[in-house]
N, C-alpha and C positions, 0 to 999 in steps of 0.2 A: 549491371550493378544492383545489388539487393536493395530493397526499399528502405532498409534501416542502415544504409551506408552513405557517406559523403566523401567527395574528393576535396582535399585540402592542399594548399600550396605554401611554399616558404623558401627562403634562401638556403636553408639547411634542412636536413631531415627532422631534427628536433623542432625547428621553428614551424615546419609544416604540420607536425603532430600537435603542437601546442595550439596552433591556430584552429585546427579541427576540434580539439577538446573544448576550446572556448565556445565554438559554434554549438556543440552538442550539450555544453554545460555538464560535462561528466569528468571523472577522473580517469587516468590512463588505464587502470585495472578494469574499467567498464567497457573497454572496446578491444577489438582485434585490429592489428595494424599491418597493412601491407604497403610496402614501398613501391610505387609505380615508376618513378623516375628519380634515380639516385644522383647526388651531386658529383659523385666520382666518375660517372659514366657520361662523359661529354665528348662529342666528336670535334674534329678540327674545325668544321664549319660553324659549330655553335659556340666556339670558344669566346667570341666577342659578344654574344648575346647575353642578356641578363640571366643570372643563375636562377633556375626554378626547379624546385623539388616537389614532386606530387606524391601524396600518400592517400591511401583509402582507409578510412576509419569505419569499422562496422561494429555497431552495438552488439554486445554479447547477448545471447538469448535471454529474454526477459523472464525472470523466475516467476513473476506474478501472472504471466500469461501461460506459463507452462504447467499443465496439470501435475499436481503432486500426489503421490500415493497417500490416500487418506488413511489416518489411523483407524483401525478397525474398532467399531463400537462394540462393547461387550455388555450384556445385561448384568447389572449390579445386583448383588444379593440384597434382600430386604433388610438384613441386619446392618449391612454397610450404609444403606440409605438412611436408616433411622439414626445411625451414629453421625452421618454427615449432616443430616437436618438439624440435630441437636447442637452440633458444633457451630453451624451457621447461625442458628437462633441466638445462641449465647453471645456470639460476636456482634450480631446486629443490634441486639438489645442494649448492649453497652455502647456500641459505636454511635448509633442513631440518637441515643439520649443526650449525647454531647453536642449534636448538631442542632436539633430543634425538637419541640414537644409534640408537634403535629405530624411528624413523619411516621408512616406506618408501612409494613411490609407483609407480603404473602409469599409462602414457599410452597411450591407444588413439586411432588416427587414424580419422576418418570422412570422408565427402565434403565436409563443411563446416568442419572444424576438429579440435579435440582434446577428448577426454574424459579427465579426470585424476582419479585416486582416490588418497587418502592414508590410510594405516593406521598404527597404532601405539598405544602406551599413553598417550602425552602429547598426544593429538589435541584434548582439551578446550580447550587453550590456543588452537589453531588455529581452532576453531569459534566460540568467544566467546559472548557473551550473545545467545541466540536467533539464532545464525548470523551476527552482524554481522562478525566477523573472517573467516569463511569467504567471505562475499560480497565483502568488501574485497580478500581474497587472490585471488579469482577475477578481479576487475577488474584487479589488478596483472598476473596471469598473461596476461590478454587483451592488455594493452599490450606485455608482454614478447614474447609469441608473434607479435604483429603487426608488430613493429619491422622496418622496411626491407622490408615486403611490401605490395604494392599491392592484394592481394586481401583480402576481409574474412574474418578467421579467427574462428570462434566457439569460445570455450573454456568448457567446462562443468566445474566442479570440485565434487567431493563428498568428504566426509570421514567415514569410518565409516558410510556410508549415512545421513548426517544428514538430507538433503533429504526423502527419502521418509518417514522417521520423523516429521519435523516437519509435513509435509503431512498425514499421517494424523491427527496430534494436532489440528491446526487444523480439519480436516473434522469430526472427532468433536465438537470444541467447538462448531462452528457449528450442527450438528444438535441438540445438547443445548440450546443457547440458543433455537433455533427452537421446541422444545417448551415451554420455560419461558415465552417470549413468548406463545405460543398459549394456554397455560393461565392465565397471570396477566393478559393483556391489557396488559401494561406493557412499554415499550421497555427494551432493555438496551444500555448503552454500554460497549464493550469498552476496555480500556486501550490506550495508543498502541502501534501496530505499524508496522513498516517496510512499504514499498509492496508487496513481493513477498508478504508474509504477508496483507495486506489483500485482495490479489487472490484468494488461496486461499479466504478467507472469502466474498467476493462470488461466486465461481464456485460454491462449494458450495451456496449458497442462491438462485442466480439463477433456478431453476425451481420455487422453493417456492410453494405455493398459499396459504400463510398469512402469510408474513413478507416484508419487503423490507429491503435494506441500503443505507446511505448513508455516505460518509465525511465527517467534519466536522473542523474545526480546521486548523492549519498545521503543517507539518513543523517539528521532529521529533515533535510532539505530536499528529499526525493520528490519528484513531481511527475506528472503525466503530460506527454505531448500528443495531441490529436492531430493527424495530418491526412491528406488524401492518400488513398491506396494507389 
């Protein structure tokens, strides 16, 4: 049986499936289902025995662990970069003035777009819970900078070096849990995370010789399970 499969039992096929889904904490469309013992196929000698149906539930291939074709980066013309920078500056000047007086920003152009850094004493509001506001603002800035430009502008936003700090924290968490799972032989299910945070955990443990990772559940409650290989 594959490592990402479980055997579940019930009095009927549906009950067996539902029991398995509860164990995996996923919806039906997240698994492949194979009936191992059907309630309709019972021999004469088993007719008095308790009815048991067995099914095998296999998690569908994890899209976060599957390499996706990367969008090809194309060098952006200087004219488009200048236009994107001006649009980003106009937006930030107006937006940050509404947040706090001591907030400053720096924009650096590269071959593919803009790198923006925001600093100041009130940046916590712009980062939000686990970076949710930061990434939402990055998406907005990408739209603003790309307006009326036919080339793809990549905008990367960071606030008080949050991204590298958060990445380091998640990598340390991943390796700490790796040791815990190896010692206790028990799987650990993390609390729900956003996709970019789950990818950091997956990447940190992808070469582990002792544990494997898989994402279960539906957004926004999708989470990672770390278990023995």
